[in-house]
N, C-alpha and C positions, 0 to 999 in steps of 0.2 A: 741470674745473679752471677757475678764474677767471683773468682776465687785468687788469693794471693798465695803463692807457693814459694817456700823457701827451701835451701839445700837441707837435705835430711836423709837419713838412712832408715831402714825398717828390718826388723827381727821379730821372731815369733812364729805362732802357728795361725793358719787361716783356712777356713773352709771355702773351697771353690763354689761359685754359685751353680746351681742347676742349669741344665741346657735350655736355652730358649726356643731353638728350632724344634727340638723334641717335645717340649712342653706345649708349643702350638699345634703340632701334629696330634699330640694326644688329646687335647681338648676337643678338636675338631672330630677326630674318629670316635672318641668316646661319646661326643654329642649325636653322632651319626648312629651310633650302637645303642645308647641308652641303657636301660635295664640295671641301674646301679653300677655302671661301669666307673671304675676308680683310676685316678691318675695321682700318683704318689711322688713325692720330692720335687714338686713342680717349682718353677721359677715365677713368683708372683711380681710382674712389672707391669708397667704402662703397657707394653706391647700385649703381653699375654692376657691382662686384663681387658684389652680390646676384642681378643679373640673370644674371651668368655661372653662378653657383652653380645658381640655378633651372632654367637650360637644361641643365647637367649632370645635374641631378636627373630631369629628362625624357628623358635618355639621350644626349645630345650629348656629342661628345668635341672638347674645346676646348683649344688651346694658347695661352698668352699669351707674347709676346714683346716686352717692353718697351712700346711703345705701339701694338702690333699684335696682334690676334687672329685665330687661325685655326682655323675649325671643320672638323675632320677628317670627322666623322660627324655626320649630322644628329639631331635629336630623333627618337626611336622611338615613334610612337603605338602604344600597345597593351601596352608594357611595364609591369612594376610600379614605381610612383613613390613613394619615401619623402617624409615630410612635408617641404613647402617651406617655409623660414623666409626672408621677404623682409626682413627687419630693418626698417628704417626707410623703404623705398622704395615709394611708392604706385604708381609706374609700373610696377615689376616685378610687385607683386601683382595689378594690374588686368589687365595683358596675360596675365600666367601664368594667371589665372582662366579666360581665354578659350581659351587652348591646354589647360588641364586638362579642358575641357568635350568636346575630342576623344577623350578617353581613356574606355574602357568600365568600368574599375576606378575606385573611389572615390580620390580624391587630397584631402589636407588642406593648406591653405595659411594661413599665419599670418604674424606679424610682430613688432615691438617693441610697447611700450605705447601709442606714438602711432599706430601703424598700427592697433591694434585699436580705435581711436576713429574711425577714417575710414570713410565710407559706402561700401557696395558694392551696396546693394539693387537701384537701377535695373539694374546689369549682371546680377545674379543674376536678376531678373526677366526680362530679356530673353532669358537663356541658357535659363530655364525654359520660355519659351514655343516653344521649339523643341526641346524634349526633355530637356535636363539637370535633374539632381536636385541641388539646392543646399540645404544646411542652414549656418545661421549663427545668431548671437545678434543680433537686432535689425538684421540686414543688415550686421554688421561682423564682421570676423576675430576668431577662426579660423573658416574657411570650409570645409566639406566638399562636394566637387563630384563627380558622377558623370555621365558622358556616356553614350551617344556621341550627340552632335548631329548632325542631317543637314542642317541649314540651314532655309531658308524665309523666311517674313516676319517682321520684327522691328520693334517700334515702341519707342523709348526716349526719355525727355525729355533735352534737352541743357543744361539750367540748372544742373546740378552740376558735371560734369567732362567735358571732352573725352576723357579717358583710357578712358571707358566705350566711346565710339564707336570709337576706335583699337583697343581690344581686339576688338571685334567684326569690324571690318575685317580686322585681320591674320588672324584666325581663318578668315574667310568662304572664301578659296579652297581650304581643305582640307577643306570639308564636301562632302558627295555632291551637293548641290542649289544651293550657293551661298547667298548671302543677299541679300535684299532689305530695305534698311535705311531706316526712316523715323525722323526726328528731331522730336519735339515741341518747340515753343517755340522760343525763341532760343538758340542754341548759344554757350556760352562758350568762351574760349580758342579760336577758330577756327584760327590759324595751326598750332597743334600738330596738328589733323586734317590740315591741308595737308602737315605735316611727315611724317605716317604715310603718307599717299597717294604722296608724292614718294619716300620710302624704299622702299616696296612696288614702285614702278616701277622703280627701280634693281635689284631682284631679280626682275625680269621678270614681275611680276604687275600686271594693269591693273584699276584701279577705275572704273566708269562712273558719273559724276556726273550724275543726272539733273535735280536742283536743287541748287544749292550750298548745303551746311550743312543740307539738309532730306532729300534723298532720294539714295541710293547703291545701286548694283547690283554685286555681285562674284560672277562665275561660277567655277565649279570651275576650279582652275588649280594649276600647280607653281611653287614657288620655285625660281630658278636660281641657280647659284653665280655670285659676282661679287666684285670688289674695291671696297669702299666706303670714301671718305675721309669723315671727320668734320670739319666746319668748327669755327670758334671758338664759344664760347658767349656770346650776347649778354647772358644773364642775369649771368654773372660780369663781362662787359665793362662792364655798367651800374654795377656796384659800383666798379670800377677807375676809371671816368670820374666818378662821384660824388666819389670820393676826390680826383681830380684837379681837379675844380671848387672843392672846399673847402680843399684843401691842396697842390696840387702841379701847377702849369701846365707845369712843364718834364718832362712825363711823355710817352712815345712807347710806344703800345701796338702790340704786334706780333701778326700772326696771319693766316691765310688765312680770309676770310669765305665763299668759295665762292658757290654760286648757290642754294642750297637756302633754302627759306622759314623764316624765324624771326620770330615776333611781337615778341620783345623788341628786334628791331631799331627799333622805335618810340621807344626811348630817345634815340636820335640826333636825331629830330624833337622830342622833348620838351626836350632841352637846347637846341635852337635856338629853340623857342618862349620859354624862359626867358631868352634872351639869351646863350647861350654859342655861340661859333664852334667848329665841328667840322670838321677837315679830314681827308679820308681820301685816302691817296695810297700805292699799291703795297703793300697789306696793312700799312699803318701809319697810326695814328690819333692825331692830337693836338687839344688843345683851346685856346680862349683864352677866359677867363672874365672878365666884369665883376665890380666889387666887390660889387654887389648883383644878384640875380636879379630876374626881373620878376614871378614868380608866374603863377597862371593856373589854368584847369580842365583836368584830364588824365583821360582815359577809359581805364581799364584792363581793359576786358571781355575783351580778347584777350591781355592780358600782366600777369596777376597777379603774376607774380615781379618786376615792376618796383617794386612797393609799397615796399619798405623803401629801396631807394637813392633813389628820388624823394622819399620823405617826409623823409630826412634834409637834403635840399636847402633845406628850409624854414629852416634855420639861417641862410642869407644871402640869404633872398628879402625883397624890399622890400613885397611883397605877398602875400597869402594863397597857399598851394598847396592847391587842392582836388582830391581824387582820388575819382573816382566810378566806378560799375558794376563793383566789384571784390568782391562778397559772397562770392564763391567763395574769395578769399583766407582766409576763416574756416575753410575745410576743408582747408587746406593741413597742414604738419607741426604747426602751431599755429593758433589764431585769431589771424592776424597783425594784422588790424584792432584788436582787442581788446588786444593787447599793446603795439603802438605807442602807442595811446590811453592806456595806462596808464603806459608808461616815458618817453616823450618829454617830458611835463610835467615830469619830474624835473630835466631839463637845461636848462628854461627855454622850452620850446615850448608855446605854447598849442594845444590840440586839441580839436576838437569831433568826436565820434564819431558817423558815420551808420551806418545799417544795412548800406549798400553801399559805405562809403568814409570818408574823413577830410577835415577841413579843418584846415590847420596854419598857424601863423603865429608867427614868431619874435618873443620879448619882447627887451627890452635887458638882462636880467639872466640871461646863460647862465652855468651853473654845472656843476661836476663832480658826478657822482652814481654810485650803484651801479645799474647796468642789468641786469636779469634777462632773458636771451634765451630762457629756457625750452627750451634745447637745440634751437634752431631755427637752422640754419647761416646762412640768409640774415639773420636778424635779428642773429646775433652779429657777423657781418661789417659790417653797417650801423651797429650801436652802437659798434664798435671805430672805425670810420671817423668817426663823429660825435665820438668821445671824443678823437681826435687834434686835432680843431678846437678843442674845449672845454678839455681837459686834465683832469687830476685825476678820471678815471673808472674805475670796475672793471667789467668785463663778465663774466657768468657764461658757463660750458659752452663752453670753446674747443674741446674735442674735437668739437663738431658740424660743423666744416668738412671733416671726413673725407668728408662726405656729397657735396660738390659741389667743393671747392676744397681739397684736403688741406694745400697748402704756403702757404696764405693768409698766416698770421702771418710765416713766414720771408721770403716774397717782399716783403711790405710792409716789414719791418724792413730788408731789404736796400736798399730804396729810400730809407729814413730815418725811417720810423715808429718810434715807441717804444711797442710793444706787448709787455708783459713777462707771460710766465706765471707765476702765484704758486704 
């Protein structure tokens, strides 16, 4: 469904959504621990529902109560597992592939059209090196995998996705020998690996870091039941704050940030580099923005999800915004670099597309346009935010927000935005 977006401003208070990445990790680890493990303050979205359903297929018994998940019984390794459909969730399928390699019977994992285009080969090669049998088409889903892996030495490239490494680490303690993990090259999205290690620690499993982001050792261990609280999502916060910078200084964002690592927290630093004042006090965030931003160069190697909210801030930047080291954003739900380079010129932003990023500069001729988000939730939200600054825009695929921010349109309209489903 398309949305009509008119020029509008927002004001008031808003609660930031819970973190999607920590919700995924919490559900998987609670499902491996069982024994009434609890995940509180979850984000209940299409992607995290896919993780819940995957864990149920693996044999976990899960109860959902509002924003809390209780895992009554853990994943049952060795049971017969029906085909697992992870819908649009890359995190779900990649972690589930690792868990599937612990089973001795063949398991099929698939997803929607977008998932079936996303690369999995480095993970499949790594699991094959320690005994799994993996069948796929060009390293993409659907994937058939048959274990049972026993552990050992693994080498895997780090330049495509940290999710491969997270999958191996989560699986490692349940193998007979544990895993010695070697990462080749420069790892992208490092904070997501930190998030995995931190969450495993909450469930009683230790990961020995031999060389940060290069060498890890995980001995055989047992996940222990616990109560895990999910913090706010800095990826969603970045979108809300970009909205505030463009159209709503009188916004207060509420939510507990916790003390768990999040790479997208870098957006606060990026805003300050652009000239925005950010005040954080007692789980409340407010901003004060200049009329024009400073521009600058921004490295998104560790925070690729910040690409859309940062790109649209070029609308009010007096100097170019250059985004670098984010080639892995081409392997998200869509090729986000290519789509931003194609769509943003429609509204008057001059864009130079690089292999690993973008250079964006606002023109003096901003105009409304029809923007195609290609069913990518973060692009849809970013285009809507840009549309409220420019006016007279149409943005495709409103249903995509169910992936990470299901009530985005309703919440923004409550604050004063004019986003109307057609």
